[in-house]
N, C-alpha and C positions, 0 to 999 in steps of 0.2 A: 673352639675358636677363642682367641685371646680376648679377655675382658676389656682391655684397653682399646682394641680394634672396635669392639661393640660400642664403647663409649664414644669413640671418634665418629662412628657411623651415626650415633644419636645426635651428635653436634651437627653433622652434615644434614641430617634429617630435619633439623630445626631451621635450616636456611631456606628462605622462600624461593631462591633461585633453583635450588636442588629439587625441592618438592614440586615446584611448578612444572619442571620438566617431566615429572613422573605421574602427576595427578591423574591424567586420563588413561594411564597404562596399567596401573596396579592398585590394589586396595591399600591405601595409605595407613589405615587403622591397623590392619594385620601386621604390616611391617613395624609400626610403632610398638606394638605389643611384643613382637619377636625381639626387637632391639632392647627394649626394657628388660626382658627376661634374660637376655644374653649378658647384660651388664652387671648382673649380680653374680657372686662367686660360685654358688652351687646351683647351676642350671642343668636341665636335662639335655642329654646328647641329641635327643630327637628334635629339640628346638633348633639346635645347630644344623641338623640335616634339613629341617624345613626352610630355614633362612638360606642355606646354600642352594637348595633346589630353586627357591625364588630368585636368588642372585644369578644362578646359572641360566634360567629362562630369560631373565632380564637382560643379561649381557649379550644374548643373541638378538635382542631388539635394538635397533640402531638408536632410537630415542633414549633408551635407558643407558646405553653405553656412552652416549654423548653427555648425559647428565652426570655420570660417574667421572668422565674425563673433565667435565667442568670443574670438579673439585680440585683437580690438579692444575689445569691449564690457565685458569683465570686468577690473576693476582688478588682481586678483590674478594674471591671466594676462598682460595687456598690459604692465604695468610691468616684470616680470622679463624679458620678451621684449625690450623696448626697451633695458633696461639691459645685457642680454647681447650685443645686436647692436652697440650704439654703439661700443665700443672696437675692434671688428673692421673697421669701415668705413674706406675710404680717404679719404672726404670728410666731415670732422666737421660742416661747415656743413649738408650735406644731412641727416645723421643728426639734427642738432639741430632742423631744420625739420620733419622727419617725426615726431620725438618730440613736438614741440609740437602738431602737428596731431592726433596720436594721443590726446593728453590732452583735446582739445576735444570736448565732447559733441555739438556741431553737426556736426562732421566725421563722427563715428561714426554719428549718425542718418542723414546723407546717404549714407554708404557702404552702410548697410542698405537704404535706399530704392533705390539704384542696383542692388544685387545682388538685391533682391527682384523687380525688373521683368524678365520674360523678354525683352521687346523690347529693353531697354537691354543686357542681357547679350549678346544676339545681335549687336547693332550693335558692341559692344566686341570680340567675337570676330572679326567681319568686318574690323574695323580691324587687329587683330593679324595676321590672315591676310594682309592687304595689306602689312603691314610685312615679313613673311617673303618675300613675292613681289616685293618692291621696287616695288610699285605706289603710289608716293608720292601721286599724285592721288587714288587710291581711299582711302588713309589719311586724307588731308585732308578728303575728302568725308564719310567716315563720322564723323569727329570733329565736323564742322560739323553734321551731322544730329543727332548726340547732343546737342550743345549747344543747338541751336534747338528741337528737339522735346520734350526731356525736362528739365523744370524741376529735377528732382533732380540731374541731371548739372551743370546750370548752377550750382546752389547749392553742390554739392560743389567745383566748380572755383574758385568765389569763396572758399570757406572755405580750400581748399588754398593759394590765392594769398595770402590774408591771413597765413598762417603762413610764407610764403616757400618753400613746397615746389616750386611750379612754377619759380621762379627758380633754385633749387638744382638741380633736375633738368636744366635747360637748360645750366648751366655745364659746361664741359669740365674733366676732371680734370687 
């Protein structure tokens, strides 16, 4: 998992609106420890797996999914989050592309459509599982299935491409 993503999640975690939406659903202290561990350069891969398992189960819960979407959809939550993360990232071009995409209502609408679909979420998690098991062919296959079968994924990919997010993610630091 990208260290900058973990730092961004830490910033989100510090927002009362976000934590309030999750307080009764998960152990907030466990997540805080996981995020702190992920934000350092040399962390254990098992910590990544733990956080991804927690995130996976969380995104299947409507309340948690709504709290995650709150980070993108509400201006008063999204803008401070983007502003707080931007200076801490190692690649300013990537941060600028992501910030631009986050401000686009089309991107936000497509992220919601993707996360609202149980079938799409399952395919995304299968692709993530393949990444951890180094099954590159499985990862490519899952990505292709997502792109071909689900128009919301296709629309989101094109919107992210338009903002330069995909190009920025491909570039090596």
